[in-house]
PDB file of N, CA, C, O and CB in Angstrom:
ATOM      1  N   MET A   1     -41.431 152.131 -11.903  1.00  0.00           N
ATOM      2  CA  MET A   1     -40.348 152.328 -12.778  1.00  0.00           C
ATOM      3  C   MET A   1     -40.985 151.276 -13.155  1.00  0.00           C
ATOM      4  O   MET A   1     -41.548 151.482 -14.231  1.00  0.00           O
ATOM      5  CB  MET A   1     -38.808 152.445 -12.481  1.00  0.00           C
ATOM      6  N   LEU A   2     -41.196 149.937 -12.631  1.00  0.00           N
ATOM      7  CA  LEU A   2     -41.951 148.604 -12.597  1.00  0.00           C
ATOM      8  C   LEU A   2     -43.328 148.258 -13.879  1.00  0.00           C
ATOM      9  O   LEU A   2     -43.529 147.580 -14.887  1.00  0.00           O
ATOM     10  CB  LEU A   2     -42.639 148.626 -10.967  1.00  0.00           C
ATOM     11  N   SER A   3     -44.014 149.262 -12.978  1.00  0.00           N
ATOM     12  CA  SER A   3     -45.432 149.100 -13.340  1.00  0.00           C
ATOM     13  C   SER A   3     -45.694 150.010 -15.197  1.00  0.00           C
ATOM     14  O   SER A   3     -46.461 149.797 -16.136  1.00  0.00           O
ATOM     15  CB  SER A   3     -46.462 149.995 -11.764  1.00  0.00           C
ATOM     16  N   PHE A   4     -44.226 151.345 -14.843  1.00  0.00           N
ATOM     17  CA  PHE A   4     -44.571 151.620 -16.755  1.00  0.00           C
ATOM     18  C   PHE A   4     -43.399 150.497 -17.307  1.00  0.00           C
ATOM     19  O   PHE A   4     -44.003 149.605 -17.902  1.00  0.00           O
ATOM     20  CB  PHE A   4     -44.061 153.800 -17.580  1.00  0.00           C
ATOM     21  N   LEU A   5     -42.348 150.320 -17.307  1.00  0.00           N
ATOM     22  CA  LEU A   5     -41.735 148.898 -17.360  1.00  0.00           C
ATOM     23  C   LEU A   5     -43.339 147.805 -18.511  1.00  0.00           C
ATOM     24  O   LEU A   5     -43.367 147.557 -19.716  1.00  0.00           O
ATOM     25  CB  LEU A   5     -41.439 148.222 -15.048  1.00  0.00           C
ATOM     26  N   LEU A   6     -44.054 147.564 -17.744  1.00  0.00           N
ATOM     27  CA  LEU A   6     -44.751 146.282 -17.282  1.00  0.00           C
ATOM     28  C   LEU A   6     -46.437 147.019 -18.852  1.00  0.00           C
ATOM     29  O   LEU A   6     -47.134 146.658 -19.800  1.00  0.00           O
ATOM     30  CB  LEU A   6     -45.209 146.247 -14.611  1.00  0.00           C
ATOM     31  N   ALA A   7     -46.046 148.343 -17.814  1.00  0.00           N
ATOM     32  CA  ALA A   7     -47.347 149.736 -19.333  1.00  0.00           C
ATOM     33  C   ALA A   7     -46.625 149.344 -20.798  1.00  0.00           C
ATOM     34  O   ALA A   7     -47.428 148.848 -21.588  1.00  0.00           O
ATOM     35  CB  ALA A   7     -46.939 152.489 -19.115  1.00  0.00           C
ATOM     36  N   LEU A   8     -45.459 149.457 -21.226  1.00  0.00           N
ATOM     37  CA  LEU A   8     -45.271 148.921 -22.433  1.00  0.00           C
ATOM     38  C   LEU A   8     -44.996 147.927 -22.733  1.00  0.00           C
ATOM     39  O   LEU A   8     -44.961 147.606 -23.921  1.00  0.00           O
ATOM     40  CB  LEU A   8     -44.708 149.315 -22.934  1.00  0.00           C
ATOM     41  N   PHE A   9     -44.633 146.896 -21.505  1.00  0.00           N
ATOM     42  CA  PHE A   9     -44.351 145.387 -22.189  1.00  0.00           C
ATOM     43  C   PHE A   9     -45.811 145.353 -22.740  1.00  0.00           C
ATOM     44  O   PHE A   9     -45.734 144.731 -23.799  1.00  0.00           O
ATOM     45  CB  PHE A   9     -43.871 143.875 -20.990  1.00  0.00           C
ATOM     46  N   LEU A  10     -47.066 145.715 -22.530  1.00  0.00           N
ATOM     47  CA  LEU A  10     -48.112 145.380 -22.660  1.00  0.00           C
ATOM     48  C   LEU A  10     -48.733 145.777 -23.849  1.00  0.00           C
ATOM     49  O   LEU A  10     -49.734 145.079 -24.014  1.00  0.00           O
ATOM     50  CB  LEU A  10     -48.631 145.653 -21.729  1.00  0.00           C
ATOM     51  N   LEU A  11     -48.552 146.754 -24.931  1.00  0.00           N
ATOM     52  CA  LEU A  11     -48.254 147.969 -25.305  1.00  0.00           C
ATOM     53  C   LEU A  11     -47.687 146.521 -26.143  1.00  0.00           C
ATOM     54  O   LEU A  11     -48.528 145.863 -26.755  1.00  0.00           O
ATOM     55  CB  LEU A  11     -47.483 149.421 -24.412  1.00  0.00           C
ATOM     56  N   TRP A  12     -46.650 146.199 -26.139  1.00  0.00           N
ATOM     57  CA  TRP A  12     -46.139 145.878 -27.773  1.00  0.00           C
ATOM     58  C   TRP A  12     -46.837 144.576 -27.950  1.00  0.00           C
ATOM     59  O   TRP A  12     -47.043 144.085 -29.060  1.00  0.00           O
ATOM     60  CB  TRP A  12     -44.264 145.683 -28.088  1.00  0.00           C
ATOM     61  N   LEU A  13     -47.380 143.749 -26.242  1.00  0.00           N
ATOM     62  CA  LEU A  13     -47.508 142.251 -26.836  1.00  0.00           C
ATOM     63  C   LEU A  13     -49.068 143.078 -27.597  1.00  0.00           C
ATOM     64  O   LEU A  13     -49.291 142.635 -28.724  1.00  0.00           O
ATOM     65  CB  LEU A  13     -47.689 140.469 -25.338  1.00  0.00           C
ATOM     66  N   PHE A  14     -49.692 143.739 -27.305  1.00  0.00           N
ATOM     67  CA  PHE A  14     -50.839 144.490 -27.622  1.00  0.00           C
ATOM     68  C   PHE A  14     -51.013 144.402 -29.645  1.00  0.00           C
ATOM     69  O   PHE A  14     -51.913 144.079 -30.421  1.00  0.00           O
ATOM     70  CB  PHE A  14     -50.495 146.285 -26.844  1.00  0.00           C
ATOM     71  N   PHE A  15     -50.081 144.726 -29.730  1.00  0.00           N
ATOM     72  CA  PHE A  15     -49.783 145.008 -31.090  1.00  0.00           C
ATOM     73  C   PHE A  15     -48.989 144.247 -32.119  1.00  0.00           C
ATOM     74  O   PHE A  15     -48.923 144.311 -33.347  1.00  0.00           O
ATOM     75  CB  PHE A  15     -49.271 146.032 -31.043  1.00  0.00           C
ATOM     76  N   LYS A  16     -48.326 143.400 -31.070  1.00  0.00           N
ATOM     77  CA  LYS A  16     -47.817 141.380 -31.846  1.00  0.00           C
ATOM     78  C   LYS A  16     -48.789 140.942 -32.032  1.00  0.00           C
ATOM     79  O   LYS A  16     -48.980 140.152 -32.957  1.00  0.00           O
ATOM     80  CB  LYS A  16     -47.022 139.975 -30.911  1.00  0.00           C
ATOM     81  N   LEU A  17     -49.762 141.348 -31.151  1.00  0.00           N
ATOM     82  CA  LEU A  17     -51.365 140.234 -30.763  1.00  0.00           C
ATOM     83  C   LEU A  17     -52.136 140.672 -32.302  1.00  0.00           C
ATOM     84  O   LEU A  17     -52.808 139.857 -32.935  1.00  0.00           O
ATOM     85  CB  LEU A  17     -52.760 140.976 -28.801  1.00  0.00           C
ATOM     86  N   GLY A  18     -51.907 142.061 -32.745  1.00  0.00           N
ATOM     87  CA  GLY A  18     -52.474 142.467 -33.759  1.00  0.00           C
ATOM     88  C   GLY A  18     -54.309 143.082 -33.100  1.00  0.00           C
ATOM     89  O   GLY A  18     -55.427 142.707 -33.453  1.00  0.00           O
ATOM     90  N   ILE A  19     -53.856 144.190 -31.994  1.00  0.00           N
ATOM     91  CA  ILE A  19     -54.512 144.661 -31.712  1.00  0.00           C
ATOM     92  C   ILE A  19     -54.587 145.867 -31.452  1.00  0.00           C
ATOM     93  O   ILE A  19     -54.339 146.391 -30.366  1.00  0.00           O
ATOM     94  CB  ILE A  19     -54.718 144.190 -31.251  1.00  0.00           C
ATOM     95  N   GLY A  20     -55.060 146.574 -32.792  1.00  0.00           N
ATOM     96  CA  GLY A  20     -54.896 147.982 -32.729  1.00  0.00           C
ATOM     97  C   GLY A  20     -55.101 148.680 -31.687  1.00  0.00           C
ATOM     98  O   GLY A  20     -55.764 148.131 -30.807  1.00  0.00           O
ATOM     99  N   ILE A  21     -54.442 150.594 -31.352  1.00  0.00           N
ATOM    100  CA  ILE A  21     -53.974 151.094 -30.785  1.00  0.00           C
ATOM    101  C   ILE A  21     -56.253 151.848 -30.365  1.00  0.00           C
ATOM    102  O   ILE A  21     -56.557 152.347 -29.282  1.00  0.00           O
ATOM    103  CB  ILE A  21     -52.349 151.840 -31.559  1.00  0.00           C
ATOM    104  N   ILE A  22     -56.900 151.730 -31.101  1.00  0.00           N
ATOM    105  CA  ILE A  22     -58.118 152.511 -30.857  1.00  0.00           C
ATOM    106  C   ILE A  22     -59.119 150.785 -30.250  1.00  0.00           C
ATOM    107  O   ILE A  22     -60.164 150.546 -30.855  1.00  0.00           O
ATOM    108  CB  ILE A  22     -58.790 153.599 -32.729  1.00  0.00           C
ATOM    109  N   LYS A  23     -58.845 150.170 -29.556  1.00  0.00           N
ATOM    110  CA  LYS A  23     -59.342 149.361 -29.164  1.00  0.00           C
ATOM    111  C   LYS A  23     -58.516 148.869 -27.604  1.00  0.00           C
ATOM    112  O   LYS A  23     -58.987 148.247 -26.652  1.00  0.00           O
ATOM    113  CB  LYS A  23     -59.447 148.526 -30.317  1.00  0.00           C
ATOM    114  N   ILE A  24     -56.800 149.561 -27.860  1.00  0.00           N
ATOM    115  CA  ILE A  24     -56.553 150.143 -26.469  1.00  0.00           C
ATOM    116  C   ILE A  24     -56.652 151.052 -26.177  1.00  0.00           C
ATOM    117  O   ILE A  24     -55.683 151.250 -25.445  1.00  0.00           O
ATOM    118  CB  ILE A  24     -55.720 150.105 -26.001  1.00  0.00           C
ATOM    119  N   ILE A  25     -57.367 152.125 -26.237  1.00  0.00           N
ATOM    120  CA  ILE A  25     -57.427 152.684 -25.913  1.00  0.00           C
ATOM    121  C   ILE A  25     -59.183 152.819 -25.346  1.00  0.00           C
ATOM    122  O   ILE A  25     -59.672 153.216 -24.288  1.00  0.00           O
ATOM    123  CB  ILE A  25     -56.671 153.240 -26.602  1.00  0.00           C
ATOM    124  N   ALA A  26     -59.673 152.374 -26.395  1.00  0.00           N
ATOM    125  CA  ALA A  26     -61.474 152.042 -25.443  1.00  0.00           C
ATOM    126  C   ALA A  26     -61.494 151.066 -24.760  1.00  0.00           C
ATOM    127  O   ALA A  26     -62.567 150.902 -24.179  1.00  0.00           O
ATOM    128  CB  ALA A  26     -62.894 151.675 -26.291  1.00  0.00           C
ATOM    129  N   PHE A  27     -60.518 150.115 -24.529  1.00  0.00           N
ATOM    130  CA  PHE A  27     -60.804 149.823 -22.953  1.00  0.00           C
ATOM    131  C   PHE A  27     -60.183 150.214 -22.336  1.00  0.00           C
ATOM    132  O   PHE A  27     -60.659 149.930 -21.237  1.00  0.00           O
ATOM    133  CB  PHE A  27     -60.837 148.773 -22.431  1.00  0.00           C
ATOM    134  N   LEU A  28     -58.700 151.137 -22.081  1.00  0.00           N
ATOM    135  CA  LEU A  28     -58.761 151.878 -21.127  1.00  0.00           C
ATOM    136  C   LEU A  28     -59.812 152.835 -20.134  1.00  0.00           C
ATOM    137  O   LEU A  28     -59.973 153.154 -18.955  1.00  0.00           O
ATOM    138  CB  LEU A  28     -58.125 152.331 -21.542  1.00  0.00           C
ATOM    139  N   PHE A  29     -60.262 152.998 -21.179  1.00  0.00           N
ATOM    140  CA  PHE A  29     -61.741 154.444 -21.665  1.00  0.00           C
ATOM    141  C   PHE A  29     -62.580 153.436 -19.763  1.00  0.00           C
ATOM    142  O   PHE A  29     -62.596 153.743 -18.571  1.00  0.00           O
ATOM    143  CB  PHE A  29     -63.445 153.934 -24.546  1.00  0.00           C
ATOM    144  N   VAL A  30     -63.035 152.394 -20.491  1.00  0.00           N
ATOM    145  CA  VAL A  30     -63.872 151.167 -20.555  1.00  0.00           C
ATOM    146  C   VAL A  30     -63.368 150.838 -18.510  1.00  0.00           C
ATOM    147  O   VAL A  30     -64.075 150.549 -17.544  1.00  0.00           O
ATOM    148  CB  VAL A  30     -63.146 149.669 -22.219  1.00  0.00           C
ATOM    149  N   ILE A  31     -62.107 151.039 -18.628  1.00  0.00           N
ATOM    150  CA  ILE A  31     -61.632 150.577 -16.976  1.00  0.00           C
ATOM    151  C   ILE A  31     -61.488 151.374 -16.451  1.00  0.00           C
ATOM    152  O   ILE A  31     -61.767 151.049 -15.297  1.00  0.00           O
ATOM    153  CB  ILE A  31     -60.532 149.891 -16.580  1.00  0.00           C
ATOM    154  N   VAL A  32     -61.080 152.785 -16.480  1.00  0.00           N
ATOM    155  CA  VAL A  32     -61.546 154.059 -15.902  1.00  0.00           C
ATOM    156  C   VAL A  32     -63.673 154.107 -15.766  1.00  0.00           C
ATOM    157  O   VAL A  32     -64.395 154.210 -14.774  1.00  0.00           O
ATOM    158  CB  VAL A  32     -60.746 155.438 -17.214  1.00  0.00           C
ATOM    159  N   ILE A  33     -63.998 153.982 -17.191  1.00  0.00           N
ATOM    160  CA  ILE A  33     -65.066 154.610 -16.421  1.00  0.00           C
ATOM    161  C   ILE A  33     -65.508 153.123 -15.036  1.00  0.00           C
ATOM    162  O   ILE A  33     -66.438 153.166 -14.231  1.00  0.00           O
ATOM    163  CB  ILE A  33     -66.608 155.107 -17.818  1.00  0.00           C
ATOM    164  N   THR A  34     -64.936 152.492 -15.128  1.00  0.00           N
ATOM    165  CA  THR A  34     -65.566 150.963 -14.185  1.00  0.00           C
ATOM    166  C   THR A  34     -64.913 151.921 -12.710  1.00  0.00           C
ATOM    167  O   THR A  34     -65.788 152.169 -11.880  1.00  0.00           O
ATOM    168  CB  THR A  34     -64.437 148.676 -14.676  1.00  0.00           C
ATOM    169  N   ALA A  35     -63.545 152.420 -12.383  1.00  0.00           N
ATOM    170  CA  ALA A  35     -62.767 152.479 -11.474  1.00  0.00           C
ATOM    171  C   ALA A  35     -63.555 153.604 -11.481  1.00  0.00           C
ATOM    172  O   ALA A  35     -63.012 154.046 -10.468  1.00  0.00           O
ATOM    173  CB  ALA A  35     -61.302 152.318 -11.491  1.00  0.00           C
ATOM    174  N   PHE A  36     -64.600 154.697 -11.822  1.00  0.00           N
ATOM    175  CA  PHE A  36     -65.211 155.520 -11.455  1.00  0.00           C
ATOM    176  C   PHE A  36     -66.301 154.988 -11.077  1.00  0.00           C
ATOM    177  O   PHE A  36     -66.617 155.445  -9.978  1.00  0.00           O
ATOM    178  CB  PHE A  36     -65.263 156.373 -12.164  1.00  0.00           C
ATOM    179  N   PHE A  37     -66.722 154.555 -11.301  1.00  0.00           N
ATOM    180  CA  PHE A  37     -67.959 153.525 -10.148  1.00  0.00           C
ATOM    181  C   PHE A  37     -67.445 153.271  -9.741  1.00  0.00           C
ATOM    182  O   PHE A  37     -67.118 154.275  -9.108  1.00  0.00           O
ATOM    183  CB  PHE A  37     -68.865 152.437 -10.206  1.00  0.00           C
ATOM    184  N   PHE A  38     -66.805 152.449  -9.396  1.00  0.00           N
ATOM    185  CA  PHE A  38     -67.266 152.192  -7.631  1.00  0.00           C
ATOM    186  C   PHE A  38     -66.259 152.466  -6.884  1.00  0.00           C
ATOM    187  O   PHE A  38     -66.014 151.747  -5.915  1.00  0.00           O
ATOM    188  CB  PHE A  38     -67.678 150.661  -7.109  1.00  0.00           C
ATOM    189  N   THR A  39     -65.201 153.952  -7.299  1.00  0.00           N
ATOM    190  CA  THR A  39     -64.410 154.516  -6.314  1.00  0.00           C
ATOM    191  C   THR A  39     -65.727 155.834  -5.718  1.00  0.00           C
ATOM    192  O   THR A  39     -66.076 156.099  -4.568  1.00  0.00           O
ATOM    193  CB  THR A  39     -62.688 155.154  -7.117  1.00  0.00           C
ATOM    194  N   TYR A  40     -66.140 156.366  -6.916  1.00  0.00           N
ATOM    195  CA  TYR A  40     -67.454 157.816  -6.076  1.00  0.00           C
ATOM    196  C   TYR A  40     -68.932 157.099  -5.997  1.00  0.00           C
ATOM    197  O   TYR A  40     -69.727 157.699  -5.274  1.00  0.00           O
ATOM    198  CB  TYR A  40     -67.820 159.690  -7.438  1.00  0.00           C
ATOM    199  N   LEU A  41     -69.389 155.977  -6.593  1.00  0.00           N
ATOM    200  CA  LEU A  41     -70.646 156.216  -6.516  1.00  0.00           C
ATOM    201  C   LEU A  41     -70.888 154.603  -5.488  1.00  0.00           C
ATOM    202  O   LEU A  41     -71.712 154.804  -4.596  1.00  0.00           O
ATOM    203  CB  LEU A  41     -71.444 156.482  -8.243  1.00  0.00           C
ATOM    204  N   LEU A  42     -70.232 152.894  -5.489  1.00  0.00           N
ATOM    205  CA  LEU A  42     -70.730 151.839  -5.351  1.00  0.00           C
ATOM    206  C   LEU A  42     -69.635 151.685  -3.308  1.00  0.00           C
ATOM    207  O   LEU A  42     -69.863 151.034  -2.288  1.00  0.00           O
ATOM    208  CB  LEU A  42     -70.362 150.641  -7.095  1.00  0.00           C
ATOM    209  N   LEU A  43     -68.480 152.744  -3.738  1.00  0.00           N
ATOM    210  CA  LEU A  43     -67.910 152.536  -2.162  1.00  0.00           C
ATOM    211  C   LEU A  43     -69.085 153.430  -0.718  1.00  0.00           C
ATOM    212  O   LEU A  43     -69.519 152.995   0.348  1.00  0.00           O
ATOM    213  CB  LEU A  43     -65.956 153.493  -2.201  1.00  0.00           C
ATOM    214  N   PRO A  44     -69.220 154.722  -1.381  1.00  0.00           N
ATOM    215  CA  PRO A  44     -70.309 155.606  -0.058  1.00  0.00           C
ATOM    216  C   PRO A  44     -71.898 154.461  -0.583  1.00  0.00           C
ATOM    217  O   PRO A  44     -72.203 153.980   0.509  1.00  0.00           O
ATOM    218  CB  PRO A  44     -70.681 158.287  -0.567  1.00  0.00           C
ATOM    219  N   LEU A  45     -72.590 154.068  -1.293  1.00  0.00           N
ATOM    220  CA  LEU A  45     -73.172 152.755  -0.863  1.00  0.00           C
ATOM    221  C   LEU A  45     -73.586 151.636   0.023  1.00  0.00           C
ATOM    222  O   LEU A  45     -74.582 151.177   0.581  1.00  0.00           O
ATOM    223  CB  LEU A  45     -72.880 152.418  -1.159  1.00  0.00           C
ATOM    224  N   LEU A  46     -72.135 151.405  -0.158  1.00  0.00           N
ATOM    225  CA  LEU A  46     -72.029 150.511   0.790  1.00  0.00           C
ATOM    226  C   LEU A  46     -71.533 150.672   2.305  1.00  0.00           C
ATOM    227  O   LEU A  46     -71.532 149.875   3.243  1.00  0.00           O
ATOM    228  CB  LEU A  46     -71.360 149.735   0.242  1.00  0.00           C
ATOM    229  N   ALA A  47     -70.958 152.488   2.149  1.00  0.00           N
ATOM    230  CA  ALA A  47     -70.344 152.003   3.196  1.00  0.00           C
ATOM    231  C   ALA A  47     -71.951 153.111   3.871  1.00  0.00           C
ATOM    232  O   ALA A  47     -71.915 152.956   5.092  1.00  0.00           O
ATOM    233  CB  ALA A  47     -68.261 152.351   3.483  1.00  0.00           C
ATOM    234  N   LEU A  48     -73.303 154.143   3.480  1.00  0.00           N
ATOM    235  CA  LEU A  48     -74.187 153.695   4.018  1.00  0.00           C
ATOM    236  C   LEU A  48     -74.643 152.092   4.437  1.00  0.00           C
ATOM    237  O   LEU A  48     -75.075 152.014   5.587  1.00  0.00           O
ATOM    238  CB  LEU A  48     -74.836 154.235   3.392  1.00  0.00           C
ATOM    239  N   PHE A  49     -74.623 151.320   3.977  1.00  0.00           N
ATOM    240  CA  PHE A  49     -75.156 150.217   4.060  1.00  0.00           C
ATOM    241  C   PHE A  49     -74.902 149.439   5.241  1.00  0.00           C
ATOM    242  O   PHE A  49     -75.764 148.676   5.677  1.00  0.00           O
ATOM    243  CB  PHE A  49     -74.875 149.633   3.065  1.00  0.00           C
ATOM    244  N   LEU A  50     -74.006 149.549   5.679  1.00  0.00           N
ATOM    245  CA  LEU A  50     -72.421 149.414   6.689  1.00  0.00           C
ATOM    246  C   LEU A  50     -72.851 149.971   7.769  1.00  0.00           C
ATOM    247  O   LEU A  50     -72.894 149.408   8.863  1.00  0.00           O
ATOM    248  CB  LEU A  50     -70.875 150.286   6.198  1.00  0.00           C
ATOM    249  N   VAL A  51     -73.162 150.990   7.563  1.00  0.00           N
ATOM    250  CA  VAL A  51     -73.741 152.627   9.108  1.00  0.00           C
ATOM    251  C   VAL A  51     -74.897 151.506   9.269  1.00  0.00           C
ATOM    252  O   VAL A  51     -74.980 150.711  10.206  1.00  0.00           O
ATOM    253  CB  VAL A  51     -74.609 155.150   8.417  1.00  0.00           C
ATOM    254  N   GLY A  52     -75.557 151.582   8.435  1.00  0.00           N
ATOM    255  CA  GLY A  52     -77.486 151.568   9.293  1.00  0.00           C
ATOM    256  C   GLY A  52     -77.638 150.124   9.435  1.00  0.00           C
ATOM    257  O   GLY A  52     -78.474 149.436  10.021  1.00  0.00           O
ATOM    258  N   GLY A  53     -76.003 149.692   8.334  1.00  0.00           N
ATOM    259  CA  GLY A  53     -76.140 147.406   9.624  1.00  0.00           C
ATOM    260  C   GLY A  53     -76.244 147.936  10.897  1.00  0.00           C
ATOM    261  O   GLY A  53     -77.301 147.924  11.528  1.00  0.00           O
ATOM    262  N   LEU A  54     -74.986 148.500  11.399  1.00  0.00           N
ATOM    263  CA  LEU A  54     -74.025 148.693  12.272  1.00  0.00           C
ATOM    264  C   LEU A  54     -75.366 149.287  13.531  1.00  0.00           C
ATOM    265  O   LEU A  54     -75.543 148.797  14.646  1.00  0.00           O
ATOM    266  CB  LEU A  54     -72.594 149.869  11.605  1.00  0.00           C
ATOM    267  N   ALA A  55     -75.933 150.127  13.080  1.00  0.00           N
ATOM    268  CA  ALA A  55     -76.514 150.772  13.927  1.00  0.00           C
ATOM    269  C   ALA A  55     -77.660 149.511  14.266  1.00  0.00           C
ATOM    270  O   ALA A  55     -77.436 148.797  15.243  1.00  0.00           O
ATOM    271  CB  ALA A  55     -76.974 152.270  13.368  1.00  0.00           C
ATOM    272  N   TRP A  56     -79.152 149.215  13.248  1.00  0.00           N
ATOM    273  CA  TRP A  56     -79.960 148.076  13.488  1.00  0.00           C
ATOM    274  C   TRP A  56     -79.699 147.364  14.147  1.00  0.00           C
ATOM    275  O   TRP A  56     -80.462 147.004  15.043  1.00  0.00           O
ATOM    276  CB  TRP A  56     -80.223 147.467  12.760  1.00  0.00           C
ATOM    277  N   ALA A  57     -78.773 146.980  14.007  1.00  0.00           N
ATOM    278  CA  ALA A  57     -78.022 145.303  15.160  1.00  0.00           C
ATOM    279  C   ALA A  57     -77.525 146.111  15.989  1.00  0.00           C
ATOM    280  O   ALA A  57     -76.362 145.724  15.879  1.00  0.00           O
ATOM    281  CB  ALA A  57     -76.512 143.941  14.527  1.00  0.00           C
ATOM    282  N   ALA A  58     -77.478 146.850  16.663  1.00  0.00           N
ATOM    283  CA  ALA A  58     -77.384 148.188  17.856  1.00  0.00           C
ATOM    284  C   ALA A  58     -78.378 148.414  18.513  1.00  0.00           C
ATOM    285  O   ALA A  58     -78.427 148.384  19.742  1.00  0.00           O
ATOM    286  CB  ALA A  58     -77.149 149.554  17.391  1.00  0.00           C
ATOM    287  N   ILE A  59     -79.736 148.790  17.388  1.00  0.00           N
ATOM    288  CA  ILE A  59     -80.789 148.891  18.259  1.00  0.00           C
ATOM    289  C   ILE A  59     -81.888 148.275  18.992  1.00  0.00           C
ATOM    290  O   ILE A  59     -82.777 148.512  19.810  1.00  0.00           O
ATOM    291  CB  ILE A  59     -81.149 149.390  17.915  1.00  0.00           C
ATOM    292  N   ARG A  60     -80.999 146.717  17.769  1.00  0.00           N
ATOM    293  CA  ARG A  60     -82.029 145.879  17.939  1.00  0.00           C
ATOM    294  C   ARG A  60     -81.472 144.906  19.236  1.00  0.00           C
ATOM    295  O   ARG A  60     -82.179 143.999  19.675  1.00  0.00           O
ATOM    296  CB  ARG A  60     -82.378 145.096  16.478  1.00  0.00           C
TER     297      ARG A  60
END
């Protein structure tokens, strides 16, 4: 509920500052794309590097 109130407050604040709905939607789209990138592409790559580093340290 608190996050919903925060979202409503942010929408109200953006409209008061004169930022249009198109800019808000574009910004949210960029946030979703960034979250998708970090979740599905970067984290498995970091996990592979971690496993490789641990294996290299164990073998060495």
